[in-house]
Steps between C-alpha positions, in 0.01 A plus 500: 500500500635837404517799727230684303246225526578459870450869556165504314379197696589654828345835412178337393482311827559826686214670317266214570588496871459879511151480349406235743632716786308803371185303470538375855582851623204654330276230630620555852542876508179605318259596775157339484230740604293382794128488458336637816182339619242777516346576835140383528257783449175528697175443307233761557167344600227720370212311670624351825298211634254583777294296740177384363225635726280249668142547377268615773151370556277807470188497706173533316262757646163354580216648300282763664192331635160592365343716777152499344440137406169352400342812348185424308227689322343831605210458742436871567582807293381841623540826317318686780194598302243364750487680839293217649793264485682692777426661834436868427476758777548870562544725803686810607800289591517239221339394174508222241359541155520350146554738208673461162567130566681570825420439864632805690546507876562834674554553872580793723786521746530199733214308330502136384250371239434168319282395216414133442378330187148361541410132463851376422601218729830342398745247637796453260560752223730760354386866495647809331384859531657836405530778761560866425577719798424865422538643849729304733826552691712374786345214687162527336406160357267315263464150362293183470305285745508120466234253627304776663199428725371821652770636726738202465738453205859494381644829380787582265582862568712731282629812673578823319851500649589209264441201728265207504376267776256211571254487788206309648210700632258327736212720612726809483789330677813512285769233485806555283584194290763680292669810634548803269769456239610744228396419142591677180153413365315709754433853367685752723200719564260637241426500219585138439384174342557139612351165408430301820477123481427232761541120455278338766512123546430310822670672788754695283460839341762644271518865410602631157552860393525572124534127447799467730492281810536686827437257792272232639289475818362182646201482734201260533258734664280594204452230234233678294371850442458787251750751377516873572709815496588764760663837561632645821623846596779485756572867515327836487412495130229323296568191291342426162560173308321354196478133411427347155530200272423216737570144381457181702631169368449151634795303639537126509809408691598245764804571713768229474492245784812518710695169499612385842 
C-alpha cells in the first residue's frame, strides 16, 4: 500500500468518525423543550343543583254551609195593599197605617209600638221584609217579630247605631238571647233601607240582613205564632219606619241527628 492510499484511507475514517461524533453531540446537546401539563381550570356551573322541595299537603277549606236549607214555595206574599191584614191603630203617641204599599209605624219619644199580621199562624218558614227608616237615630230600634201571640214573641231588633240583637219577650218581660253586635248591614240612622230575613225551624231562628247571615238564637218557648213588626223610640225624638214587600216561604228541613 502506498503512502497516498494510506493517507486517504485514514482521512476517510477520520471524517466518518467525526460525523458520528457530531451526530452524537447534536443528539445529546440539542435541548428538548418540556411540555408543561396545564393546570386544571374550574368549570363555571351556571345552574347549580338545589334541594328538591318536599311537596306539602295543602288543606282544603270546607265549603260554606247552606244557612237557609229547605226553602220551598211562597206561601204568603204581601204588597201591603189591604189594611185589614195588619193591626192598624192611631193615637197622639203612636200610629200604624198602610199607604202606597207600605206599612208605616210612627212613635213619639219613649214609645214602643207593634203591628201583627192577622190570621197567619206559622211554625216553620222563611220570611223576608224590607224596612226603610226615615226618622231614627242612636239607640232607637225597629225590626220583626217571630211566632207572636199577643204580648209574647221573639224579636230581631235593629238599632240605628248600627247594631242588631235577638230577644224573647214574654208578657212584656224581655230576655236577651243574642246581645247587641255591630253589623255593616244595619243602616246607620236614617234614611236607610235593609232587607230583613228570618229562617225559623224548630227551636232555631236565624237572622239575615240583605241576604247575609248574622246569627242564630235557640229557644223552645214559642213553637207557633204570627209575624209582626215594631218600632221603638229610645231617646227624645220620634221614630218613623216603613215596611214593604213581605214574602213568606215554606221550609222543609230536618236537623241532622247527632251520632253518639
